[in-house]
KEBA-977099 format. One line per field, with one value per residue: x, y, z of N, C-alpha, C in turn. Coordinates in steps of 0.02 Angstrom, whole numbers, plus 50000, padded with zeros to 5 digits. Example, Ala and Ser with C-alpha at 12.3 -4.5 7.8 and 13.67 -1.06 7.14 Angstrom:
nc1	50660/50642
nc2	49716/49888
nc3	50390/50354
cac1	50615/50684
cac2	49775/49947
cac3	50390/50357
cc1	50660/50645
cc2	49835/50002
cc3	50390/50394
***
This chain:
nc1	49786/49760/49788/49777/49626/49634/49759/49736/49627/49700/49796/49714/49670/49785/49820/49715/49655/49772/49825/49785/49867/49992/50027/50035/50147/50245/50245/50287/50422/50472/50459/50545/50669/50668/50659/50781/50875/50938/51076/51122/51157/51057/50901/50771/50636/50629/50554/50387/50290/50346/50337/50201/50171/50229/50145/50027/50054/50149/50154/50045/50098/50223/50193/50119/50213/50305/50217/50178/50306/50325/50226/50267/50378/50316/50268/50387/50443/50346/50345/50408/50392/50393/50427/50489/50550/50662/50668/50759/50782/50648/50545/50378/50327/50287/50338/50303/50171/50141/50206/50135/50013/50046/50108/50037/50091/50188/50266/50344/50431/50570/50596/50701/50746/50801/50746/50665/50542/50473/50488/50394/50281/50260/50232/50118/50023/50017/49962/49833/49810/49797/49931/50094/50199/50295/50458/50526/50672/50802/50912/51039/51058/51189/51277/51255/51191/51087/51119/51045/50944/50958/50846/50708/50657/50728/50724/50745/50688/50665/50787/50924/50933/50951/51080/51262/51356/51474/51444/51346/51387/51452/51343/51251/51324/51312/51178/51151/51218/51125/51012/50914/50827/50771/50822/50747/50753/50694/50678/50660/50593/50689/50815/50932/50891/50886/51017/51074/51009/51066/51204/51189/51141/51251/51342/51277/51265/51394/51418/51359/51220/51050/50967/50806/50695/50675/50745/50759/50871/51051/51138/51233/51146/51040/50998/51029/51075/51003/50896/50810/50769/50617/50461/50280/50149/49985/49903/49775/49711/49667/49550/49624/49743/49744/49717/49829/49934/49893/49824/49719/49685/49623/49709/49881/50035/50156/50321/50441/50585/50643/50732/50750/50837/50891/50931/50907/50898/50797/50641/50588/50609/50554/50513/50518/50400/50443/50394/50238/50123/50100/49959/49864/49743/49720/49853/49997/50119/50269/50391/50523/50625/50731/50765/50895/50966/50950/50867/50724/50604/50453/50322/50160/50036/49869/49877/49964/49889/49856/49956/49932/49811/49848/49941/49860/49808/49908/50020/50132/50274/50233/50266/50310/50289/50432/50417/50334
nc2	49325/49479/49654/49707/49775/49902/49951/49955/50045/50157/50177/50202/50325/50395/50400/50459/50574/50577/50585/50453/50428/50480/50389/50276/50298/50319/50201/50114/50155/50130/49989/49952/49984/49892/49775/49766/49770/49891/49980/50120/50215/50295/50312/50204/50238/50392/50508/50580/50540/50426/50345/50339/50274/50148/50109/50089/49988/49886/49869/49779/49654/49641/49645/49531/49431/49453/49430/49298/49239/49266/49186/49060/49061/49054/48928/48857/48896/48892/48953/49068/49237/49389/49545/49655/49748/49779/49854/49863/49964/50001/50047/50093/50035/49899/49783/49813/49822/49687/49611/49653/49597/49465/49432/49464/49508/49604/49747/49867/49959/49985/50079/50091/50189/50260/50359/50506/50540/50415/50387/50476/50445/50312/50345/50421/50325/50241/50314/50316/50190/50037/49996/49931/50046/50150/50196/50306/50315/50401/50327/50237/50073/50033/50132/50235/50191/50206/50213/50087/49997/49826/49697/49587/49537/49549/49622/49612/49663/49641/49713/49674/49663/49785/49822/49845/49702/49685/49748/49675/49573/49634/49706/49607/49548/49653/49657/49539/49547/49637/49558/49473/49369/49328/49336/49387/49371/49432/49407/49444/49307/49257/49177/49255/49319/49201/49165/49265/49241/49117/49150/49234/49142/49054/49139/49177/49051/49025/49123/49066/49050/48975/48897/48906/48912/48927/48816/48645/48607/48622/48597/48596/48677/48569/48597/48635/48757/48742/48750/48822/48881/48940/49026/49056/49174/49206/49355/49468/49587/49754/49878/49999/49953/49862/49953/50037/49951/49918/49795/49650/49533/49488/49455/49418/49328/49328/49295/49235/49224/49176/49190/49127/49153/49099/49123/49022/48844/48740/48672/48560/48463/48469/48404/48508/48567/48602/48650/48660/48544/48397/48332/48186/48052/47972/47990/48088/48196/48259/48375/48374/48444/48383/48353/48291/48355/48319/48321/48275/48199/48139/48013/48007/47899/47837/47721/47755/47800/47894/47985/48016/48080/48187/48251/48294/48411/48499/48623/48710/48761/48727/48629/48458/48343/48270/48141/48073
nc3	42415/42503/42534/42708/42766/42824/42782/42644/42638/42684/42590/42467/42508/42509/42375/42312/42194/42109/41953/41832/41725/41755/41859/41794/41703/41794/41861/41757/41736/41857/41866/41762/41824/41932/41862/41794/41894/41928/41982/42015/42105/42142/42227/42211/42249/42259/42252/42279/42180/42127/42235/42253/42135/42171/42276/42222/42117/42161/42299/42349/42305/42359/42496/42509/42490/42599/42702/42685/42700/42831/42888/42856/42945/43071/43069/43069/43188/43314/43440/43432/43477/43439/43519/43472/43338/43205/43044/42896/42764/42745/42665/42628/42738/42732/42797/42933/42941/42897/42997/43113/43087/43091/43218/43367/43485/43449/43499/43478/43347/43236/43107/42968/42840/42694/42596/42610/42562/42552/42697/42741/42683/42742/42869/42858/42803/42918/43018/43072/43107/43198/43254/43308/43416/43318/43262/43142/43054/42970/42860/42778/42706/42687/42711/42805/42924/43070/43245/43339/43461/43485/43427/43430/43310/43157/43001/42822/42668/42502/42472/42453/42326/42273/42307/42287/42260/42345/42455/42528/42616/42735/42781/42818/42922/43014/43035/43091/43216/43273/43293/43405/43409/43280/43099/42957/42782/42632/42465/42281/42186/42088/41989/42020/42134/42216/42211/42290/42413/42446/42464/42578/42662/42685/42742/42855/42927/42945/43040/43141/43141/43149/43026/42990/42898/42723/42715/42769/42839/42872/42780/42621/42485/42394/42265/42093/41970/41804/41891/42032/42197/42253/42287/42282/42288/42265/42215/42249/42136/42143/42075/42046/42046/41932/41833/41839/41802/41678/41665/41630/41702/41861/41962/42011/42016/42134/42129/42256/42363/42526/42685/42839/42982/43138/43310/43390/43383/43269/43329/43271/43123/42959/42795/42645/42531/42367/42239/42141/42187/42094/42038/42019/41970/42112/42156/42211/42159/42226/42250/42353/42482/42595/42779/42786/42698/42563/42402/42321/42196/42244/42258/42316/42358/42368/42431/42535/42635/42776/42755/42621/42630/42704/42618/42516/42558/42562/42490/42379/42452/42575/42734/42756/42874/42949/42999/42918
cac1	49799/49747/49810/49730/49578/49654/49806/49710/49599/49749/49824/49668/49667/49846/49823/49663/49668/49832/49803/49806/49913/50049/50035/50055/50211/50293/50246/50327/50490/50494/50468/50611/50728/50667/50676/50853/50911/50973/51110/51161/51170/50996/50849/50711/50586/50657/50508/50323/50256/50370/50308/50133/50164/50243/50092/49975/50075/50195/50141/50008/50136/50279/50163/50097/50274/50324/50167/50184/50366/50316/50184/50316/50423/50278/50262/50448/50457/50288/50346/50438/50343/50436/50405/50524/50562/50699/50657/50807/50754/50575/50499/50321/50306/50257/50352/50270/50093/50136/50224/50080/49960/50069/50118/49995/50127/50232/50253/50381/50462/50616/50595/50750/50728/50841/50705/50623/50475/50451/50473/50336/50223/50258/50203/50047/49987/50016/49946/49766/49805/49818/49998/50143/50234/50350/50505/50552/50738/50835/50975/51059/51077/51264/51320/51239/51140/51083/51129/50987/50943/50944/50774/50691/50651/50761/50698/50772/50647/50672/50835/50982/50932/50970/51146/51318/51374/51521/51412/51296/51416/51461/51275/51226/51355/51285/51107/51148/51230/51068/50964/50906/50796/50762/50830/50713/50766/50645/50703/50626/50598/50720/50876/50979/50873/50901/51093/51094/50990/51117/51263/51175/51134/51313/51374/51246/51283/51467/51417/51323/51141/51018/50924/50733/50656/50632/50787/50747/50940/51103/51183/51241/51078/51049/50977/51079/51059/50955/50838/50821/50720/50576/50394/50236/50088/49939/49887/49716/49724/49610/49530/49672/49806/49741/49727/49900/49974/49867/49812/49652/49675/49607/49762/49947/50072/50216/50369/50486/50624/50656/50779/50740/50895/50875/50975/50893/50884/50731/50608/50579/50620/50509/50530/50484/50379/50479/50360/50168/50108/50067/49901/49831/49698/49748/49925/50016/50192/50293/50464/50537/50689/50730/50807/50960/51008/50934/50808/50698/50535/50418/50257/50122/49975/49809/49897/49995/49834/49851/50007/49902/49758/49882/49976/49808/49792/49974/50040/50201/50300/50219/50303/50278/50325/50480/50399/50294
cac2	49370/49545/49699/49725/49832/49969/49978/49957/50108/50211/50185/50240/50399/50435/50407/50499/50638/50572/50560/50385/50422/50488/50327/50225/50316/50317/50122/50080/50178/50090/49912/49948/49989/49834/49712/49770/49775/49951/50003/50184/50257/50336/50276/50187/50282/50457/50561/50561/50507/50356/50310/50328/50213/50084/50093/50066/49933/49836/49857/49717/49586/49630/49631/49458/49389/49461/49405/49229/49219/49264/49125/49002/49067/49039/48856/48831/48922/48922/48982/49137/49293/49450/49608/49722/49737/49829/49843/49903/49975/49990/50075/50130/50002/49833/49739/49833/49796/49615/49587/49667/49551/49397/49429/49509/49535/49653/49809/49925/49942/50033/50078/50133/50206/50319/50407/50550/50534/50356/50386/50518/50402/50267/50377/50438/50270/50210/50372/50303/50121/50003/49967/49942/50111/50143/50255/50310/50344/50402/50284/50197/50006/50020/50194/50284/50157/50243/50171/50069/49944/49754/49680/49510/49513/49597/49603/49646/49639/49677/49766/49653/49663/49853/49833/49821/49639/49692/49785/49634/49535/49681/49720/49553/49541/49702/49642/49479/49569/49668/49509/49441/49305/49301/49377/49368/49412/49417/49435/49419/49234/49248/49145/49305/49322/49144/49166/49311/49208/49063/49183/49261/49086/49031/49187/49168/48982/49030/49159/49023/49048/48916/48910/48876/48907/48875/48750/48604/48577/48672/48565/48633/48672/48517/48615/48665/48785/48805/48751/48876/48879/48997/49010/49090/49190/49243/49423/49503/49655/49807/49907/50039/49902/49838/50008/50063/49907/49901/49723/49633/49482/49515/49429/49406/49275/49360/49246/49257/49175/49201/49150/49138/49133/49103/49116/48949/48786/48719/48627/48500/48473/48437/48422/48574/48565/48649/48661/48651/48472/48367/48281/48140/48004/47926/48002/48158/48200/48310/48394/48389/48457/48346/48370/48266/48389/48292/48349/48225/48200/48078/47998/47986/47872/47818/47667/47781/47818/47961/48031/48038/48129/48254/48284/48324/48477/48539/48664/48740/48795/48698/48573/48388/48321/48214/48068/48043
cac3	42467/42494/42588/42765/42748/42854/42736/42583/42641/42693/42515/42426/42531/42492/42303/42288/42154/42069/41883/41818/41674/41796/41893/41742/41677/41852/41874/41709/41748/41924/41848/41718/41872/41964/41813/41772/41953/41920/42038/41994/42170/42153/42262/42172/42273/42279/42255/42290/42126/42125/42293/42240/42089/42206/42319/42169/42074/42185/42370/42362/42296/42413/42565/42507/42494/42662/42745/42675/42735/42909/42905/42859/43006/43129/43068/43090/43256/43336/43504/43421/43480/43446/43547/43449/43264/43161/42973/42861/42690/42765/42614/42658/42801/42715/42855/42992/42933/42901/43068/43160/43075/43106/43285/43407/43544/43433/43536/43450/43286/43211/43031/42941/42767/42662/42564/42647/42535/42576/42766/42764/42664/42790/42929/42841/42801/42984/43065/43104/43109/43259/43232/43359/43409/43264/43253/43079/43055/42909/42860/42718/42728/42682/42716/42864/42980/43139/43300/43372/43507/43463/43425/43429/43245/43111/42937/42759/42618/42436/42475/42432/42249/42259/42337/42261/42289/42401/42523/42562/42673/42801/42806/42847/42984/43059/43053/43131/43278/43298/43298/43463/43395/43213/43050/42900/42730/42574/42394/42224/42174/42025/42002/42048/42203/42253/42228/42344/42475/42456/42485/42640/42704/42691/42786/42928/42948/42968/43096/43205/43142/43131/42964/43008/42839/42697/42716/42829/42859/42872/42733/42553/42447/42343/42195/42052/41903/41805/41943/42090/42251/42258/42305/42253/42319/42216/42244/42213/42103/42149/42008/42026/42027/41864/41787/41846/41765/41613/41663/41635/41747/41921/42002/41987/42058/42153/42153/42304/42400/42586/42726/42915/43018/43213/43369/43427/43336/43260/43377/43240/43055/42909/42723/42621/42457/42324/42183/42148/42183/42033/42055/41964/42005/42169/42174/42211/42152/42273/42243/42420/42514/42657/42825/42778/42639/42495/42368/42273/42177/42274/42236/42369/42335/42410/42477/42590/42687/42810/42719/42559/42651/42722/42561/42471/42592/42557/42431/42360/42505/42642/42765/42761/42930/42934/43019/42860
cc1	49784/49778/49760/49693/49607/49709/49781/49670/49640/49786/49784/49664/49728/49854/49767/49682/49726/49807/49827/49860/49985/50066/50064/50122/50259/50297/50294/50405/50515/50500/50522/50671/50727/50685/50751/50894/50961/51010/51152/51166/51108/50943/50796/50651/50610/50612/50435/50287/50282/50343/50237/50121/50176/50183/50031/49993/50114/50179/50099/50051/50192/50252/50149/50158/50299/50288/50175/50247/50359/50274/50225/50358/50382/50268/50324/50467/50393/50285/50389/50381/50377/50398/50436/50543/50608/50688/50713/50777/50682/50524/50431/50288/50275/50272/50314/50197/50087/50156/50171/50022/49978/50080/50086/50033/50176/50217/50285/50420/50509/50620/50646/50745/50764/50805/50659/50548/50438/50437/50408/50276/50204/50213/50132/50003/49973/49980/49884/49758/49820/49874/50044/50171/50291/50382/50538/50612/50767/50899/50981/51080/51151/51308/51312/51179/51141/51096/51059/51000/50931/50877/50769/50695/50683/50746/50733/50738/50655/50733/50896/50995/50954/51043/51201/51334/51422/51499/51368/51329/51428/51386/51242/51261/51325/51218/51100/51173/51173/51011/50961/50875/50794/50779/50796/50733/50724/50670/50655/50638/50628/50782/50933/50961/50894/50980/51116/51070/51043/51180/51256/51168/51200/51356/51346/51263/51355/51469/51380/51247/51120/50965/50858/50692/50686/50675/50767/50818/50987/51154/51184/51171/51094/51027/51033/51053/51052/50899/50862/50759/50684/50504/50349/50177/50038/49904/49826/49735/49660/49604/49594/49730/49804/49756/49796/49947/49950/49853/49741/49635/49668/49663/49829/49986/50142/50269/50424/50528/50642/50709/50759/50794/50883/50931/50968/50879/50810/50702/50604/50594/50575/50528/50490/50467/50409/50448/50279/50165/50072/50020/49873/49788/49733/49817/49945/50093/50222/50371/50483/50612/50682/50778/50879/50996/50991/50866/50780/50626/50511/50352/50219/50052/49926/49833/49935/49948/49841/49900/49972/49854/49791/49915/49921/49794/49855/49976/50109/50218/50285/50264/50270/50320/50373/50458/50359/50343
cc2	49437/49585/49692/49782/49896/50000/49994/50038/50172/50227/50219/50309/50434/50444/50444/50564/50631/50550/50493/50382/50438/50426/50278/50237/50298/50247/50094/50099/50133/50014/49910/49941/49919/49770/49707/49774/49829/49965/50065/50231/50305/50292/50262/50234/50353/50516/50533/50521/50436/50313/50294/50264/50144/50059/50059/50000/49877/49822/49793/49647/49584/49621/49556/49414/49391/49424/49324/49204/49218/49196/49061/49004/49042/48963/48820/48840/48940/48956/49054/49184/49358/49506/49672/49698/49802/49804/49889/49904/49970/50006/50107/50086/49936/49785/49749/49808/49716/49589/49596/49613/49482/49388/49483/49541/49587/49720/49868/49909/50003/50032/50124/50137/50271/50369/50447/50544/50475/50355/50417/50480/50345/50289/50396/50379/50234/50255/50347/50228/50092/49961/49978/50019/50102/50206/50252/50347/50345/50361/50237/50121/49993/50080/50224/50252/50191/50192/50151/50007/49880/49742/49605/49488/49574/49576/49649/49626/49674/49729/49746/49666/49738/49869/49810/49751/49644/49724/49740/49598/49578/49697/49666/49542/49591/49684/49586/49498/49608/49619/49467/49367/49280/49354/49348/49408/49385/49452/49408/49350/49227/49206/49193/49314/49262/49141/49212/49279/49155/49090/49208/49197/49053/49074/49181/49108/48992/49074/49120/49025/48979/48930/48876/48869/48952/48812/48710/48577/48633/48646/48615/48624/48625/48540/48648/48700/48741/48799/48802/48867/48941/48980/49060/49110/49232/49299/49452/49571/49699/49832/49954/50004/49887/49902/50037/50022/49887/49825/49713/49581/49506/49487/49431/49367/49318/49301/49270/49206/49211/49167/49177/49108/49146/49097/49049/48901/48765/48673/48556/48515/48437/48450/48478/48555/48620/48672/48641/48572/48450/48314/48246/48088/47963/47932/48073/48155/48258/48316/48415/48406/48429/48369/48340/48295/48369/48327/48297/48232/48129/48073/47971/47962/47857/47761/47693/47805/47889/48010/48058/48099/48194/48285/48316/48395/48521/48571/48682/48775/48770/48645/48513/48360/48254/48145/48028/48010
cc3	42458/42545/42647/42745/42774/42808/42675/42583/42645/42620/42475/42447/42504/42418/42275/42251/42108/42008/41860/41771/41703/41827/41852/41717/41735/41861/41823/41724/41815/41902/41804/41769/41909/41923/41798/41832/41948/41987/42018/42052/42180/42182/42215/42183/42300/42279/42260/42240/42114/42179/42280/42191/42120/42251/42280/42135/42107/42265/42382/42357/42347/42482/42564/42516/42561/42710/42746/42706/42803/42930/42904/42926/43066/43132/43090/43163/43288/43404/43491/43429/43489/43479/43507/43375/43237/43087/42942/42794/42699/42714/42647/42716/42784/42773/42916/42990/42929/42966/43117/43149/43085/43178/43331/43457/43522/43465/43506/43392/43271/43142/43004/42865/42746/42637/42606/42629/42556/42655/42784/42736/42708/42850/42912/42840/42870/43033/43103/43115/43183/43251/43303/43355/43356/43264/43184/43077/42985/42914/42799/42741/42727/42694/42786/42909/43039/43187/43339/43419/43465/43471/43413/43359/43198/43042/42880/42702/42559/42436/42446/42357/42225/42277/42292/42296/42346/42461/42559/42624/42740/42824/42839/42916/43035/43086/43098/43206/43310/43320/43367/43457/43320/43155/42991/42841/42673/42518/42334/42211/42105/42036/42032/42124/42244/42266/42281/42411/42492/42486/42566/42690/42726/42745/42857/42955/42980/43028/43160/43197/43122/43081/42986/42943/42778/42704/42772/42858/42851/42816/42667/42515/42391/42275/42164/41988/41852/41851/42000/42137/42252/42275/42272/42294/42273/42256/42206/42199/42117/42079/41994/42011/41953/41817/41781/41801/41694/41614/41660/41681/41819/41978/41972/42043/42074/42173/42202/42331/42470/42630/42797/42954/43097/43253/43398/43366/43324/43310/43342/43169/43009/42836/42699/42549/42412/42259/42189/42145/42122/42058/42002/42008/42056/42182/42168/42199/42187/42256/42314/42441/42577/42713/42818/42729/42575/42470/42318/42260/42214/42256/42302/42342/42386/42456/42536/42644/42716/42776/42659/42576/42673/42666/42516/42497/42579/42490/42429/42422/42582/42665/42762/42822/42918/42945/42965/42812
***
């Protein structure tokens, strides 16, 4: 997956003239904060150079994870067509660009972000793009959220990992009250990210939410540590991306986990593929999470006919219709 061309060009313009060594040093500092899940009260993107490092090194991967999560939402809820969006912890607008690419009918967006440097960057990147009308508001996810109107789609991407654990529950309660249709949460695909998603899932189910994806059920998650649920998206690296990260490989794999909670129940349920399919001659091994709440490894062979032909086209994260 790549950034939309308009976003890629806007990022290139924004980074033009920034010394590579500065980007590399700022990128390494930023990566250390993300990897250690540092929570010291300071914003990760608190000044322009940090924002530039994020655009060069992290934006392609976070965009890919968000856009992939939205694709899974459209499969689980094909009739969901949001006209309004609220994005909390909006960063430079990754969700705005991904949602506009996913849902043509999106008309307006409210982008809430604490860092002034990031808000200004988001406005700059979107200035000449064909995007929904966006209002950028100053606001902290846990301290000073502005008063806004409810929206069809509410999003929280790569934010929970930056919050103190006792702040997450009250934030989820508030976001759910703002949600007219769908609440989408995206987190890093680590065991810790999965644990946060599980806690959010439990709280939202208790509040009456219907979980549409990735879970095909409302039951207790069947996975147990050291296993964990996550997905992956391969991201193409630009030349600047490779130089900033000191990488030789022209791609990277972004591991992520997401949760789509809806006001409406799922129209249908399908098993979810939880790991890369294991292919061998005439057979495919699938790790599946089923609508009844179970998770099992299944073998599909040529003898299964249409099911085998269908399974050959599927990948990690895809749905396998329950009637199969």
